[in-house]
C-alpha positions in Angstrom: -23.8 24.8 -3.2 -22.7 23.1 0.0 -23.9 19.8 -1.4 -21.9 19.8 -4.4 -19.1 17.1 -4.4 -16.2 19.3 -5.4 -13.6 18.3 -2.8 -11.0 15.4 -3.2 -11.8 12.2 -1.2 -10.1 12.1 2.4 -7.7 9.1 3.2 -10.3 7.8 5.3 -12.9 7.5 2.5 -10.4 6.1 0.2 -9.6 3.6 2.9 -13.2 2.7 3.2 -13.7 2.4 -0.4 -10.7 0.2 -0.8 -12.2 -2.2 2.0 -15.3 -2.5 0.0 -13.2 -3.4 -3.1 -13.7 0.0 -4.9 -10.4 0.7 -6.7 -9.3 2.4 -9.9 -8.7 -0.7 -12.1 -9.0 -1.5 -15.9 -9.6 -5.0 -16.9 -8.1 -4.1 -20.4 -4.6 -4.0 -18.7 -4.6 -7.6 -17.7 -5.8 -8.8 -21.0 -3.4 -6.5 -23.1 -0.4 -7.5 -20.8 -1.3 -11.2 -20.9 -1.4 -11.1 -24.8 1.8 -9.3 -25.0 3.7 -11.7 -22.8 2.2 -14.8 -24.2 3.2 -13.8 -28.0 6.6 -12.4 -26.6 6.9 -16.1 -25.1 6.1 -17.6 -28.5 8.6 -15.1 -30.1 11.5 -16.1 -27.9 10.8 -19.8 -27.1 8.5 -20.6 -30.0 11.2 -22.8 -31.6 11.4 -25.0 -28.4 7.6 -25.2 -28.2 7.1 -26.2 -31.9 9.7 -29.0 -31.3 8.2 -30.2 -28.3 4.8 -30.5 -30.2 6.6 -32.4 -33.1 8.4 -34.8 -30.6 5.0 -35.6 -29.1 3.4 -36.1 -32.5 6.5 -38.4 -33.3 6.3 -40.6 -30.2 2.6 -41.1 -30.6 3.2 -42.6 -34.1 6.5 -44.3 -33.4 6.2 -45.6 -29.8 2.6 -45.3 -28.5 1.1 -46.6 -31.5 2.7 -50.2 -31.0 1.5 -50.3 -27.3 -0.7 -53.5 -26.7 -3.9 -51.5 -25.2 -5.2 -52.7 -22.0 -6.6 -51.0 -19.1 -3.3 -50.6 -17.3 -1.5 -49.6 -20.5 -4.1 -47.1 -21.6 -4.0 -45.4 -18.1 -0.1 -45.3 -18.4 -0.5 -43.9 -21.7 -3.0 -41.1 -20.7 -0.8 -40.2 -17.6 2.3 -40.0 -19.9 0.5 -37.7 -22.5 -1.0 -35.7 -19.9 2.7 -35.1 -18.3 4.1 -34.5 -21.7 1.3 -31.7 -22.6 1.6 -30.3 -19.0 5.5 -29.9 -19.7 4.7 -28.1 -23.1 2.0 -25.7 -21.7 3.4 -25.1 -18.2 5.6 -22.1 -19.1 2.8 -20.3 -21.0 0.3 -20.9 -18.2 2.9 -19.5 -15.7 3.5 -16.4 -18.1 -0.3 -15.9 -18.2 -0.7 -16.3 -14.3 2.2 -13.9 -13.6 0.7 -11.4 -16.4 -2.6 -11.3 -14.6 -1.1 -10.9 -10.9 1.2 -8.2 -12.2 -1.4 -6.2 -13.9 -3.5 -6.3 -10.7 -0.6 -5.6 -8.5 0.7 -2.5 -10.5 -2.9 -1.0 -10.6 -4.0 -1.4 -7.0 -1.1 -3.1 -5.1 -1.6 -5.9 -2.8 -5.4 -6.3 -2.0 -7.5 -9.3 -0.7 -11.0 -8.5 -0.3 -13.9 -11.0 0.5 -16.8 -8.5 -0.1 -16.3 -8.8 -3.9 -17.1 -12.4 -3.7 -20.2 -12.2 -1.5 -23.4 -12.9 -3.1 -25.3 -9.8 -4.2 -28.9 -10.4 -5.1 -29.3 -6.8 -6.3 -27.2 -7.9 -9.3 -29.8 -10.3 -10.4 -32.6 -7.6 -10.0 -34.2 -6.9 -13.5 -34.6 -3.1 -13.0 -31.0 -2.8 -11.8 -29.8 -4.8 -14.8 -31.6 -2.5 -17.0 -30.2 0.6 -15.4 -26.6 -0.9 -15.9 -27.4 -1.8 -19.6 -28.6 1.8 -20.6 -26.2 3.5 -18.4 -23.3 6.0 -19.4 -20.8 3.4 -18.4 -22.2 0.7 -20.7 -22.2 3.1 -23.5 -18.4 3.8 -22.7 -17.9 0.0 -22.7 -19.5 -0.4 -26.0 -17.6 2.3 -27.5 -14.2 0.8 -26.0 -15.1 -2.6 -27.7 -16.1 -1.0 -31.1 -12.7 1.0 -31.0 -10.8 -2.1 -30.2 -12.3 -4.3 -32.8 -11.9 -1.5 -35.6 -8.3 -0.8 -34.6 -7.4 -4.4 -34.4 -9.1 -5.2 -37.7 -7.4 -2.4 -39.3 -4.0 -3.6 -38.3 -4.6 -7.0 -39.2 -6.0 -6.1 -42.6 -2.9 -3.9 -43.4 -0.5 -6.5 -42.3 -2.1 -9.2 -44.2 -2.2 -7.0 -47.3 1.5 -6.4 -47.0 2.2 -10.0 -46.9 -0.2 -10.9 -49.5 2.5 -12.1 -52.1 3.8 -14.7 -49.7 0.4 -15.7 -48.8 -0.5 -16.2 -52.4 2.5 -18.6 -53.1 1.8 -20.5 -49.9 0.3 -23.4 -52.0 3.3 -23.9 -53.8 5.5 -24.2 -50.6 5.8 -27.6 -48.5 4.2 -28.1 -45.3 7.2 -26.9 -43.2 7.9 -23.7 -45.2 4.1 -22.8 -45.3 3.7 -23.3 -41.5 6.8 -20.9 -41.0 5.3 -18.2 -43.1 2.0 -18.8 -41.2 3.7 -18.8 -38.0 5.9 -15.7 -38.5 2.9 -13.6 -39.8 0.9 -14.7 -36.6 3.7 -13.8 -34.2 3.9 -10.2 -36.1 0.2 -9.9 -35.7 0.0 -11.0 -32.2 3.0 -8.5 -31.0 1.5 -5.5 -32.9 -1.9 -6.1 -31.8 -0.9 -6.8 -28.2 1.1 -3.5 -28.2 -1.8 -1.5 -29.7 -4.2 -2.8 -27.1 -1.7 -2.1 -24.1 -1.8 1.5 -25.3 -5.6 1.4 -25.4 -5.4 -0.4 -22.0 -3.3 2.6 -20.5 -5.7 5.2 -21.8 -8.5 3.1 -20.2 -6.7 2.9 -16.9 -6.4 6.8 -16.8 -10.1 7.0 -17.7 -10.9 4.6 -15.0 -8.8 6.6 -12.5 -10.7 9.6 -13.5 -14.1 8.1 -13.1 -12.8 6.6 -9.7 -11.8 10.0 -8.3 -14.8 11.5 -9.7 -17.0 9.0 -7.8 -15.2 9.6 -4.6 -15.5 13.2 -4.7 -16.9 14.7 -1.3 -18.8 17.8 -0.4 -17.4 20.2 2.2 -20.2 19.0 4.4 -19.3 15.4 4.0 -15.8 16.4 4.9 -17.1 18.0 8.1 -19.3 15.0 9.0 -16.1 12.9 8.7 -14.1 14.8 10.7 -17.0 15.0 13.6 -17.1 11.3 13.3 -13.5 10.8 13.7 -13.3 13.0 16.6 -16.0 11.1 18.3 -14.2 7.7 17.6 -12.8 6.5 21.0 -9.9 4.7 19.1 -9.0 7.7 17.2 -9.0 10.0 20.2 -7.0 7.5 22.4 -4.4 7.5 19.6 -4.3 11.2 19.5 -4.1 11.6 23.2 -1.2 9.0 23.3 0.5 10.8 20.5 0.1 14.1 22.5 1.4 12.6 25.6 4.5 11.2 23.9 5.2 14.7 22.1 4.7 16.3 25.5 7.1 13.9 27.3 9.7 14.3 24.7 9.6 18.2 24.9 9.8 17.9 28.7 12.9 15.5 28.4 14.7 18.1 26.2 14.4 20.5 29.1 16.1 18.4 31.7 19.5 19.2 31.1 18.6 22.9 31.9 17.8 21.9 35.5 19.9 22.9 38.4 18.9 20.1 40.7 16.6 16.9 40.6 14.6 16.3 43.8 13.7 12.7 44.1 11.6 10.5 46.2 14.0 8.5 45.4 12.3 5.9 43.4 8.8 6.9 42.7 9.1 10.7 42.0 11.6 13.0 40.3 11.1 16.7 39.8 13.6 18.9 37.9 14.1 22.6 39.3 15.6 25.4 37.2 16.3 28.9 38.7 17.7 32.0 37.1 17.6 34.9 39.5 18.0 37.3 36.9 15.0 36.3 34.9 12.8 34.5 37.2 11.0 35.5 40.3 11.0 32.0 41.7 12.5 28.6 40.8 10.5 26.7 38.2 9.5 23.3 37.7 10.7 22.2 34.1 10.1 18.5 34.2 8.6 15.8 36.7 7.7 12.2 36.3 6.6 9.2 38.2 8.2 5.6 38.2 9.6 5.0 34.5 9.5 8.8 33.6 11.1 9.3 36.9 13.9 7.1 36.1 14.5 8.6 32.6 14.8 12.1 34.2 17.4 10.8 36.6 19.3 9.0 33.8 19.5 12.3 31.7 20.5 14.3 34.6 23.3 11.8 35.3 24.2 12.1 31.8 24.6 15.9 32.1 26.3 15.8 35.5 23.1 17.3 37.2 22.9 17.0 41.0 20.1 14.7 42.3 19.1 15.3 45.9 16.6 12.9 47.8 13.8 14.7 49.7 10.8 12.4 49.9 8.3 14.9 51.3 9.5 17.9 49.2 9.3 15.5 46.0 5.9 14.5 46.6 4.6 17.9 47.3 6.2 19.5 44.2 4.9 16.4 42.1 1.3 17.0 43.5 1.2 20.8 43.3 3.2 22.1 40.5 2.8 21.5 37.0 5.5 21.6 34.7 6.4 25.2 33.5 5.0 26.8 36.8 7.0 28.3 39.6 7.0 26.7 42.9 4.4 28.0 45.3 5.4 30.3 48.2 5.0 27.5 51.0 7.8 25.4 49.3 10.0 28.4 48.4 12.3 28.0 51.5 12.8 24.2 51.1 13.7 24.5 47.5 15.8 27.5 48.2 17.8 25.7 50.8 18.4 22.8 48.3 19.4 25.0 45.5 22.0 27.0 47.9 23.4 23.5 48.9 23.8 22.6 45.1 25.3 25.9 44.3 27.9 25.6 47.3 28.7 21.8 46.1 29.1 22.9 42.7 31.2 26.1 43.4 29.1 28.5 41.6 27.0 31.3 42.8 23.7 32.3 41.1 22.2 34.4 44.0 20.5 33.4 47.1 16.8 33.3 47.6 15.3 35.4 50.6 
């Protein structure tokens, strides 16, 4: 049927959707990447982080506890603790920020859209809310959540069971050794769960991409309507005409080196004439231009050592009455023939004389 949306979205449709903030994006990617990089940070720099925490704890009981509390000292102590804590958690916060930015950039590229933060009263409509709750998308999201819980729970259970011997003897360990066992296990669990969530996030991204493409599909009639709309857009039509003029001028400039003579105004008009008596009934205009284009024609002619002849009335008449690719009219035949004969004589070559 003509109304079935079976065609891929056009670039115009994709651009409009992007302007509205509609892109293929999975929130799971950002969460998984954030978790993975955060636990990787603890795996690499966890020792320094723990030492920093112990140093802060030690200073609290060795230095700060002996302060004479007053309004000034309390403010100073608070500022110092805040600064020390910020130094500890700043690398982790930076990693979380970078993970969020990278996750979004890899999925949708650079995009800043104000429409996504506008107030939409339709979102607080109870009927619309009910439709969203009982929609297919909500069902898919629920299945995804259950799947994540089942998989992560299974991984955690298996890994804890494998470490059960060490955990059962943790009561016999001192505080430092017990902390090492728990910390090591936590890191292993975090890295493993993060990798599994990253795999699920990749699958979810491809699913979101599929849903996005499906949502953007167009019918053949939609494509025809969009094409008609673009055809009627003055900006699009103007750009297309400008492009066509540019291509036409480029093709015309490529023909200038074939000319036998350039007839000029001398500054405002330039007309390139070509004549091959064996193949043409009359000389032909292969390029013409006014002002800037005329200057370019003369520059190309100079580069290729093509003679330029000044004849103001003839240049104006040829420019006004003969299009590019047309032969000169009969009333201008003799005037052009005289110039060609003069050019052939000056160049010492003979192509045949016009009668």
